A tleap script that builds the chain and sets N, CA, C and O, in Angstrom:
source leaprc.protein.ff14SB
mol = sequence {
  NMET ALA THR VAL ARG GLU ALA THR PHE ASP
  LEU LEU ARG ARG LEU GLY MET THR THR VAL
  PHE GLY ASN PRO GLY SER THR GLU LEU PRO
  PHE LEU LYS GLU PHE PRO GLU ALA PHE ARG
  TYR VAL LEU GLY LEU GLN GLU ALA THR VAL
  LEU GLY MET ALA GLU GLY PHE ALA GLN GLY
  LYS GLY ARG ALA SER LEU VAL ASN LEU HIE
  THR GLY PRO GLY LEU GLY ASN ALA MET GLY
  CLEU
}
set mol.1.N position { -33.433 26.823 2.457 }
set mol.1.CA position { -33.044 25.741 2.933 }
set mol.1.C position { -31.668 25.862 2.575 }
set mol.1.O position { -31.432 26.402 1.494 }
set mol.2.N position { -30.500 25.374 3.434 }
set mol.2.CA position { -28.992 25.775 2.583 }
set mol.2.C position { -28.823 24.377 2.354 }
set mol.2.O position { -29.372 23.374 2.810 }
set mol.3.N position { -27.791 24.609 1.411 }
set mol.3.CA position { -27.307 23.533 0.312 }
set mol.3.C position { -26.319 22.909 1.072 }
set mol.3.O position { -25.756 23.427 2.037 }
set mol.4.N position { -26.061 21.516 0.522 }
set mol.4.CA position { -25.095 20.748 1.234 }
set mol.4.C position { -23.896 21.539 1.504 }
set mol.4.O position { -23.310 21.479 2.585 }
set mol.5.N position { -23.447 22.437 0.324 }
set mol.5.CA position { -22.020 22.864 0.101 }
set mol.5.C position { -22.330 24.173 1.248 }
set mol.5.O position { -21.374 24.293 2.014 }
set mol.6.N position { -23.321 25.047 1.486 }
set mol.6.CA position { -23.662 25.831 2.771 }
set mol.6.C position { -23.584 25.112 4.073 }
set mol.6.O position { -22.986 25.579 5.043 }
set mol.7.N position { -24.005 24.332 4.074 }
set mol.7.CA position { -23.950 23.684 5.415 }
set mol.7.C position { -22.855 23.192 5.924 }
set mol.7.O position { -22.587 23.235 7.124 }
set mol.8.N position { -21.848 22.482 4.684 }
set mol.8.CA position { -20.402 21.954 5.110 }
set mol.8.C position { -19.450 23.464 5.607 }
set mol.8.O position { -18.535 23.493 6.429 }
set mol.9.N position { -19.892 24.378 4.985 }
set mol.9.CA position { -18.976 25.671 5.642 }
set mol.9.C position { -19.122 25.750 6.737 }
set mol.9.O position { -18.225 25.636 7.573 }
set mol.10.N position { -20.586 26.016 7.012 }
set mol.10.CA position { -21.237 26.514 8.059 }
set mol.10.C position { -20.758 25.665 9.395 }
set mol.10.O position { -20.442 26.105 10.501 }
set mol.11.N position { -20.818 24.111 8.858 }
set mol.11.CA position { -20.436 23.264 9.921 }
set mol.11.C position { -18.951 23.319 10.514 }
set mol.11.O position { -18.693 23.029 11.682 }
set mol.12.N position { -17.732 23.846 9.291 }
set mol.12.CA position { -16.323 23.942 9.403 }
set mol.12.C position { -16.246 25.033 10.135 }
set mol.12.O position { -15.317 25.141 10.936 }
set mol.13.N position { -17.170 26.007 10.003 }
set mol.13.CA position { -16.760 27.600 10.733 }
set mol.13.C position { -17.109 26.953 12.201 }
set mol.13.O position { -16.230 27.091 13.051 }
set mol.14.N position { -18.089 26.385 12.513 }
set mol.14.CA position { -18.668 26.250 13.708 }
set mol.14.C position { -17.201 25.134 14.280 }
set mol.14.O position { -16.785 25.206 15.436 }
set mol.15.N position { -16.779 24.466 13.558 }
set mol.15.CA position { -15.637 23.491 14.262 }
set mol.15.C position { -14.509 24.337 14.454 }
set mol.15.O position { -13.733 24.004 15.350 }
set mol.16.N position { -14.175 25.700 13.581 }
set mol.16.CA position { -12.821 26.220 13.902 }
set mol.16.C position { -11.997 25.823 12.688 }
set mol.16.O position { -10.830 26.215 12.716 }
set mol.17.N position { -12.405 25.072 11.557 }
set mol.17.CA position { -11.492 24.487 10.630 }
set mol.17.C position { -11.882 25.619 9.454 }
set mol.17.O position { -12.943 25.793 8.856 }
set mol.18.N position { -10.644 26.293 9.368 }
set mol.18.CA position { -10.493 26.988 8.105 }
set mol.18.C position { -9.592 26.554 6.650 }
set mol.18.O position { -9.773 26.680 5.439 }
set mol.19.N position { -8.852 26.150 7.272 }
set mol.19.CA position { -8.121 25.292 5.954 }
set mol.19.C position { -8.319 23.917 5.267 }
set mol.19.O position { -8.096 22.870 5.875 }
set mol.20.N position { -8.618 23.941 4.363 }
set mol.20.CA position { -8.589 22.764 3.463 }
set mol.20.C position { -7.698 22.205 2.456 }
set mol.20.O position { -7.373 22.771 1.412 }
set mol.21.N position { -7.318 21.021 2.855 }
set mol.21.CA position { -6.343 20.608 2.205 }
set mol.21.C position { -6.964 19.593 1.246 }
set mol.21.O position { -7.831 18.768 1.535 }
set mol.22.N position { -6.371 19.788 0.028 }
set mol.22.CA position { -6.882 18.805 -1.490 }
set mol.22.C position { -6.058 18.706 -2.486 }
set mol.22.O position { -5.007 19.299 -2.730 }
set mol.23.N position { -6.931 17.486 -3.322 }
set mol.23.CA position { -6.433 17.440 -4.628 }
set mol.23.C position { -7.484 17.148 -5.347 }
set mol.23.O position { -7.667 15.957 -5.596 }
set mol.24.N position { -8.415 18.121 -5.848 }
set mol.24.CA position { -9.455 17.697 -6.352 }
set mol.24.C position { -9.514 17.457 -7.757 }
set mol.24.O position { -8.709 17.726 -8.648 }
set mol.25.N position { -10.985 16.718 -7.782 }
set mol.25.CA position { -11.276 16.489 -9.392 }
set mol.25.C position { -12.047 17.211 -10.095 }
set mol.25.O position { -12.184 18.378 -9.729 }
set mol.26.N position { -12.749 16.759 -11.257 }
set mol.26.CA position { -14.046 17.409 -11.714 }
set mol.26.C position { -15.063 17.164 -10.503 }
set mol.26.O position { -15.480 18.284 -10.210 }
set mol.27.N position { -15.546 16.384 -9.818 }
set mol.27.CA position { -16.406 16.426 -9.363 }
set mol.27.C position { -16.402 17.541 -7.780 }
set mol.27.O position { -17.303 17.610 -6.945 }
set mol.28.N position { -15.255 18.193 -7.787 }
set mol.28.CA position { -15.053 18.671 -6.324 }
set mol.28.C position { -15.305 20.071 -6.419 }
set mol.28.O position { -15.431 20.774 -5.416 }
set mol.29.N position { -15.435 20.789 -8.355 }
set mol.29.CA position { -15.741 21.869 -9.010 }
set mol.29.C position { -16.819 23.094 -8.006 }
set mol.29.O position { -16.627 24.284 -7.755 }
set mol.30.N position { -17.956 22.159 -7.625 }
set mol.30.CA position { -19.042 23.135 -7.410 }
set mol.30.C position { -18.490 23.400 -5.653 }
set mol.30.O position { -18.738 24.499 -5.157 }
set mol.31.N position { -17.968 22.647 -5.053 }
set mol.31.CA position { -17.133 23.024 -3.895 }
set mol.31.C position { -16.499 24.031 -3.774 }
set mol.31.O position { -16.535 24.992 -3.004 }
set mol.32.N position { -15.723 23.644 -4.863 }
set mol.32.CA position { -14.500 24.780 -4.663 }
set mol.32.C position { -15.237 26.317 -5.420 }
set mol.32.O position { -14.646 27.274 -4.921 }
set mol.33.N position { -16.039 26.674 -6.179 }
set mol.33.CA position { -16.491 27.701 -7.249 }
set mol.33.C position { -16.793 28.377 -5.598 }
set mol.33.O position { -17.271 27.935 -4.553 }
set mol.34.N position { -16.040 30.084 -6.202 }
set mol.34.CA position { -16.692 30.742 -5.361 }
set mol.34.C position { -16.275 30.649 -3.718 }
set mol.34.O position { -16.892 31.170 -2.789 }
set mol.35.N position { -14.917 29.745 -3.632 }
set mol.35.CA position { -14.506 29.336 -2.160 }
set mol.35.C position { -14.144 30.646 -1.397 }
set mol.35.O position { -13.415 31.604 -1.655 }
set mol.36.N position { -15.130 30.222 -0.119 }
set mol.36.CA position { -15.175 31.452 0.800 }
set mol.36.C position { -13.789 32.021 1.355 }
set mol.36.O position { -12.828 31.272 1.530 }
set mol.37.N position { -13.742 33.463 1.635 }
set mol.37.CA position { -12.213 34.307 1.425 }
set mol.37.C position { -11.669 33.736 2.756 }
set mol.37.O position { -10.484 33.778 3.087 }
set mol.38.N position { -12.662 33.203 3.471 }
set mol.38.CA position { -12.292 32.954 5.044 }
set mol.38.C position { -11.991 31.579 5.564 }
set mol.38.O position { -12.037 31.102 6.698 }
set mol.39.N position { -11.624 31.020 4.235 }
set mol.39.CA position { -11.219 29.422 4.393 }
set mol.39.C position { -10.019 29.611 3.187 }
set mol.39.O position { -10.065 30.248 2.134 }
set mol.40.N position { -8.658 28.585 3.933 }
set mol.40.CA position { -7.497 28.464 2.874 }
set mol.40.C position { -7.663 27.289 2.491 }
set mol.40.O position { -8.089 26.302 3.091 }
set mol.41.N position { -7.092 27.522 0.830 }
set mol.41.CA position { -7.228 25.923 0.270 }
set mol.41.C position { -5.791 25.437 -0.132 }
set mol.41.O position { -5.129 25.973 -1.022 }
set mol.42.N position { -5.338 24.262 0.690 }
set mol.42.CA position { -3.709 23.991 0.226 }
set mol.42.C position { -3.660 22.524 -0.837 }
set mol.42.O position { -3.746 21.311 -0.646 }
set mol.43.N position { -3.497 23.309 -1.873 }
set mol.43.CA position { -3.484 22.250 -3.135 }
set mol.43.C position { -2.213 21.440 -3.176 }
set mol.43.O position { -1.121 22.004 -3.239 }
set mol.44.N position { -2.363 19.815 -3.133 }
set mol.44.CA position { -1.280 18.992 -3.128 }
set mol.44.C position { -1.304 18.429 -4.260 }
set mol.44.O position { -2.447 18.266 -4.687 }
set mol.45.N position { -0.255 17.967 -5.099 }
set mol.45.CA position { -0.117 17.109 -6.307 }
set mol.45.C position { -0.006 15.722 -6.300 }
set mol.45.O position { 0.374 15.138 -7.315 }
set mol.46.N position { -0.400 14.897 -4.896 }
set mol.46.CA position { -0.493 13.973 -4.820 }
set mol.46.C position { -1.361 13.496 -3.932 }
set mol.46.O position { -1.135 14.062 -2.862 }
set mol.47.N position { -2.543 12.479 -3.800 }
set mol.47.CA position { -3.312 12.329 -2.376 }
set mol.47.C position { -3.054 11.999 -1.296 }
set mol.47.O position { -3.848 12.166 -0.371 }
set mol.48.N position { -1.773 11.399 -1.134 }
set mol.48.CA position { -0.760 10.779 -0.274 }
set mol.48.C position { -0.582 11.751 0.372 }
set mol.48.O position { -0.974 11.722 1.538 }
set mol.49.N position { 0.115 13.044 -0.179 }
set mol.49.CA position { 0.863 13.962 0.069 }
set mol.49.C position { 0.238 14.920 1.014 }
set mol.49.O position { 0.650 15.372 2.083 }
set mol.50.N position { -1.215 15.179 0.138 }
set mol.50.CA position { -2.215 15.586 0.474 }
set mol.50.C position { -2.425 15.373 2.124 }
set mol.50.O position { -2.285 16.205 3.021 }
set mol.51.N position { -2.814 13.954 2.203 }
set mol.51.CA position { -3.068 13.292 3.561 }
set mol.51.C position { -2.257 13.705 4.686 }
set mol.51.O position { -2.675 14.019 5.800 }
set mol.52.N position { -0.693 13.665 4.170 }
set mol.52.CA position { 0.282 13.756 5.216 }
set mol.52.C position { 0.113 15.391 5.683 }
set mol.52.O position { 0.030 15.751 6.857 }
set mol.53.N position { 0.084 16.163 4.677 }
set mol.53.CA position { -0.259 17.223 5.191 }
set mol.53.C position { -1.018 17.864 6.248 }
set mol.53.O position { -0.676 18.572 7.195 }
set mol.54.N position { -2.411 17.326 5.739 }
set mol.54.CA position { -3.671 17.674 6.706 }
set mol.54.C position { -3.349 16.820 7.989 }
set mol.54.O position { -3.730 17.407 9.002 }
set mol.55.N position { -2.800 15.694 8.219 }
set mol.55.CA position { -2.395 15.147 9.480 }
set mol.55.C position { -1.641 15.836 10.284 }
set mol.55.O position { -2.037 16.088 11.422 }
set mol.56.N position { -0.104 16.367 9.710 }
set mol.56.CA position { 0.667 17.112 10.399 }
set mol.56.C position { -0.356 18.448 10.835 }
set mol.56.O position { -0.483 18.799 12.008 }
set mol.57.N position { -0.884 18.956 9.966 }
set mol.57.CA position { -1.630 20.479 10.569 }
set mol.57.C position { -2.310 20.033 11.400 }
set mol.57.O position { -1.973 20.672 12.397 }
set mol.58.N position { -3.135 19.285 11.716 }
set mol.58.CA position { -4.243 18.553 12.444 }
set mol.58.C position { -2.997 18.196 13.740 }
set mol.58.O position { -3.001 19.244 14.387 }
set mol.59.N position { -2.305 17.558 14.186 }
set mol.59.CA position { -1.588 17.217 15.246 }
set mol.59.C position { -1.049 18.609 15.903 }
set mol.59.O position { -1.137 18.894 17.098 }
set mol.60.N position { -0.411 19.506 14.766 }
set mol.60.CA position { 0.038 20.500 15.208 }
set mol.60.C position { -0.773 21.715 15.848 }
set mol.60.O position { -0.356 22.616 16.575 }
set mol.61.N position { -1.984 21.486 15.389 }
set mol.61.CA position { -3.067 22.141 15.995 }
set mol.61.C position { -3.695 21.655 17.174 }
set mol.61.O position { -4.150 22.264 18.142 }
set mol.62.N position { -3.639 20.556 16.935 }
set mol.62.CA position { -4.352 20.046 18.205 }
set mol.62.C position { -6.157 19.587 18.108 }
set mol.62.O position { -6.971 19.341 18.998 }
set mol.63.N position { -6.263 19.616 16.763 }
set mol.63.CA position { -7.891 19.226 16.338 }
set mol.63.C position { -8.182 18.805 14.739 }
set mol.63.O position { -7.286 19.123 13.957 }
set mol.64.N position { -8.871 18.402 14.412 }
set mol.64.CA position { -9.285 17.816 13.166 }
set mol.64.C position { -8.738 18.788 11.919 }
set mol.64.O position { -8.386 19.948 12.131 }
set mol.65.N position { -8.715 18.275 10.816 }
set mol.65.CA position { -8.484 19.209 9.409 }
set mol.65.C position { -9.382 18.163 8.497 }
set mol.65.O position { -9.833 17.054 8.782 }
set mol.66.N position { -9.457 18.894 7.377 }
set mol.66.CA position { -10.382 18.630 6.314 }
set mol.66.C position { -9.276 18.336 5.009 }
set mol.66.O position { -8.362 19.018 4.547 }
set mol.67.N position { -9.844 16.932 4.643 }
set mol.67.CA position { -9.292 16.444 3.329 }
set mol.67.C position { -10.005 16.460 2.178 }
set mol.67.O position { -11.054 15.857 2.401 }
set mol.68.N position { -9.959 16.928 0.813 }
set mol.68.CA position { -10.429 17.198 -0.117 }
set mol.68.C position { -10.225 16.566 -0.996 }
set mol.68.O position { -9.419 17.155 -1.715 }
set mol.69.N position { -10.665 15.109 -1.619 }
set mol.69.CA position { -10.083 14.309 -2.562 }
set mol.69.C position { -11.286 14.069 -3.700 }
set mol.69.O position { -12.500 14.246 -3.609 }
set mol.70.N position { -10.493 13.615 -4.760 }
set mol.70.CA position { -11.715 13.162 -5.631 }
set mol.70.C position { -11.940 11.751 -5.674 }
set mol.70.O position { -11.087 10.872 -5.547 }
set mol.71.N position { -13.362 11.592 -5.898 }
set mol.71.CA position { -13.789 10.376 -5.564 }
set mol.71.C position { -13.051 9.276 -6.158 }
set mol.71.O position { -12.270 9.425 -7.098 }
set mol.72.N position { -13.271 8.340 -5.681 }
set mol.72.CA position { -12.806 7.202 -6.300 }
set mol.72.C position { -11.272 6.980 -5.934 }
set mol.72.O position { -10.734 6.739 -4.853 }
set mol.73.N position { -10.788 7.137 -7.139 }
set mol.73.CA position { -9.459 7.230 -7.609 }
set mol.73.C position { -8.528 7.971 -6.612 }
set mol.73.O position { -7.526 7.464 -6.109 }
set mol.74.N position { -9.030 9.382 -6.359 }
set mol.74.CA position { -8.204 10.143 -5.162 }
set mol.74.C position { -8.613 9.422 -3.665 }
set mol.74.O position { -7.897 9.582 -2.676 }
set mol.75.N position { -9.519 8.831 -3.646 }
set mol.75.CA position { -9.763 7.975 -2.128 }
set mol.75.C position { -8.866 6.785 -2.207 }
set mol.75.O position { -8.234 6.450 -1.205 }
set mol.76.N position { -8.766 6.135 -3.306 }
set mol.76.CA position { -7.780 5.281 -3.203 }
set mol.76.C position { -6.178 5.610 -3.145 }
set mol.76.O position { -5.345 5.380 -2.269 }
set mol.77.N position { -6.099 6.108 -4.159 }
set mol.77.CA position { -4.471 6.632 -3.874 }
set mol.77.C position { -4.216 7.003 -2.439 }
set mol.77.O position { -3.113 6.634 -2.038 }
set mol.78.N position { -5.017 7.688 -1.506 }
set mol.78.CA position { -4.681 8.472 -0.255 }
set mol.78.C position { -4.447 7.457 0.616 }
set mol.78.O position { -3.713 7.627 1.589 }
set mol.79.N position { -5.155 6.085 0.311 }
set mol.79.CA position { -4.874 5.152 1.277 }
set mol.79.C position { -3.751 4.459 1.509 }
set mol.79.O position { -3.577 3.859 2.569 }
set mol.80.N position { -2.968 4.473 0.637 }
set mol.80.CA position { -1.624 4.255 0.482 }
set mol.80.C position { -0.732 4.536 1.835 }
set mol.80.O position { 0.207 3.879 2.284 }
set mol.81.N position { -1.285 5.618 2.281 }
set mol.81.CA position { -0.274 6.410 3.462 }
set mol.81.C position { -0.184 5.667 4.665 }
set mol.81.O position { 0.493 6.089 5.602 }
savepdb mol mol.pdb
quit
């Protein structure tokens, strides 16, 4: 049985999503450990900026993009955009 992490990366591959935008915290470390080489992680220094980068990327590509933020505070900071 696949882990949640494995299932997530499989889903992202099927959706053609290979770029992840983020400002991670400690709870995201298991997701980032041994990050697959087929993916690119774009690190931002503030959550609202990360959200803006992901939105611009998605609009430019014409499809969804993934934003990886720290639980709680990261989500709250991103909501200000």
